C-alpha positions as CSV (number, residue, x, y, z in Angstrom):
1,M,-64.6,4.4,-32.0
2,S,-67.2,2.8,-29.8
3,F,-71.0,3.3,-29.7
4,F,-73.4,2.3,-27.0
5,N,-77.1,1.6,-27.5
6,K,-78.8,2.3,-24.0
7,Q,-82.0,0.3,-24.9
8,S,-80.3,-2.9,-25.7
9,N,-76.9,-2.4,-23.7
10,I,-75.1,-3.3,-26.9
11,K,-71.6,-1.6,-27.4
12,I,-70.2,-1.8,-30.8
13,S,-66.5,-0.7,-31.5
14,M,-65.6,0.0,-34.9
15,L,-62.4,0.9,-36.8
16,H,-61.2,1.3,-40.5
17,T,-57.9,0.3,-41.9
18,E,-56.2,-0.1,-45.2
19,N,-56.1,-3.6,-46.6
20,N,-52.6,-5.1,-46.2
21,L,-52.3,-6.2,-49.9
22,K,-54.2,-3.6,-51.7
23,K,-53.8,-0.1,-50.3
24,S,-56.9,1.3,-52.3
25,I,-59.3,-0.8,-50.3
26,T,-60.6,0.3,-46.9
27,E,-61.8,-2.2,-44.5
28,F,-64.3,-1.7,-41.7
29,W,-64.0,-4.0,-38.6
30,F,-66.3,-4.2,-35.6
31,R,-66.5,-6.0,-32.3
32,L,-69.3,-6.4,-29.6
33,N,-69.6,-6.4,-25.9
34,K,-72.0,-9.4,-25.9
35,N,-72.3,-12.8,-27.7
36,V,-74.6,-12.2,-30.6
37,T,-76.1,-14.2,-33.4
38,K,-78.6,-13.6,-36.4
39,L,-76.5,-10.5,-37.4
40,N,-77.3,-8.3,-40.2
41,V,-75.9,-5.0,-41.3
42,I,-77.1,-2.2,-43.5
43,I,-74.2,0.2,-44.6
44,L,-75.2,3.6,-45.9
45,A,-72.9,6.2,-47.6
46,N,-74.6,9.1,-49.4
47,N,-77.2,7.5,-51.5
48,D,-75.3,4.2,-51.6
49,E,-76.6,1.3,-49.6
50,D,-75.1,-2.2,-48.9
51,K,-76.6,-5.0,-47.1
52,I,-74.5,-7.7,-45.3
53,Y,-76.4,-10.9,-44.5
54,T,-74.5,-13.2,-42.3
55,D,-75.0,-17.1,-41.6
56,Q,-77.9,-16.7,-39.1
57,N,-76.3,-19.6,-37.0
58,E,-72.9,-18.0,-36.6
59,I,-72.2,-16.7,-33.1
60,Y,-70.2,-13.5,-32.9
61,L,-68.2,-13.7,-29.7
62,K,-67.9,-10.6,-27.5
63,H,-64.6,-8.8,-27.6
64,Q,-63.4,-10.4,-30.9
65,W,-62.7,-8.2,-34.0
66,Y,-64.6,-9.2,-37.2
67,L,-64.1,-7.9,-40.7
68,L,-67.4,-6.4,-41.8
69,A,-66.7,-5.1,-45.4
70,G,-64.0,-3.7,-47.6
71,Y,-64.5,-0.8,-50.3
72,E,-62.2,0.3,-53.0
73,D,-61.4,3.9,-53.5
74,I,-64.0,5.3,-51.1
75,K,-65.0,8.8,-51.6
76,Y,-67.3,9.2,-48.7
77,K,-66.4,10.5,-45.3
78,K,-69.7,10.0,-43.6
79,W,-71.0,6.4,-43.0
80,K,-74.0,4.9,-41.2
81,F,-74.2,1.3,-40.1
82,V,-77.3,-0.3,-38.9
83,F,-76.7,-3.5,-36.9
84,N,-79.5,-5.8,-36.4
85,G,-79.1,-9.0,-34.3
86,F,-80.0,-11.2,-31.4
87,D,-78.5,-10.7,-27.9
88,M,-77.7,-14.2,-26.7
89,E,-77.5,-13.0,-23.0
90,T,-80.8,-11.3,-22.8
91,E,-82.6,-13.3,-25.6
92,T,-83.8,-10.2,-27.4
93,H,-83.4,-8.6,-30.7
94,F,-81.5,-5.4,-31.0
95,N,-81.1,-2.5,-33.6
96,C,-78.2,-0.2,-33.2
97,K,-77.3,2.8,-35.6
98,V,-73.7,3.8,-35.9
99,K,-72.7,7.1,-37.5
100,Y,-69.1,6.8,-38.5
101,L,-66.8,9.6,-39.7
102,I,-63.4,9.0,-41.6
103,K,-61.2,12.0,-41.0
């Protein structure tokens, strides 16, 4: 699934998959259409919240897949991801909300 934020021109593609070694773990992967740094992500599922803080100097290269998180025995089908980062091309901060449904 791909999500586009019109204000920032950031496109986030996401997918989920089973972990190769432990099938009870669901992994969430993402890629961006621009080079980004200072990335942090808030993950929400029902009343649960997880915050992913990355190395603020790391550069996430456009069109590369990155592992965001893995969760064991997930029970939720509706997820919300809030990406906050810095677009290196426009030198602006962005905030992009992604609603993700596991079918």
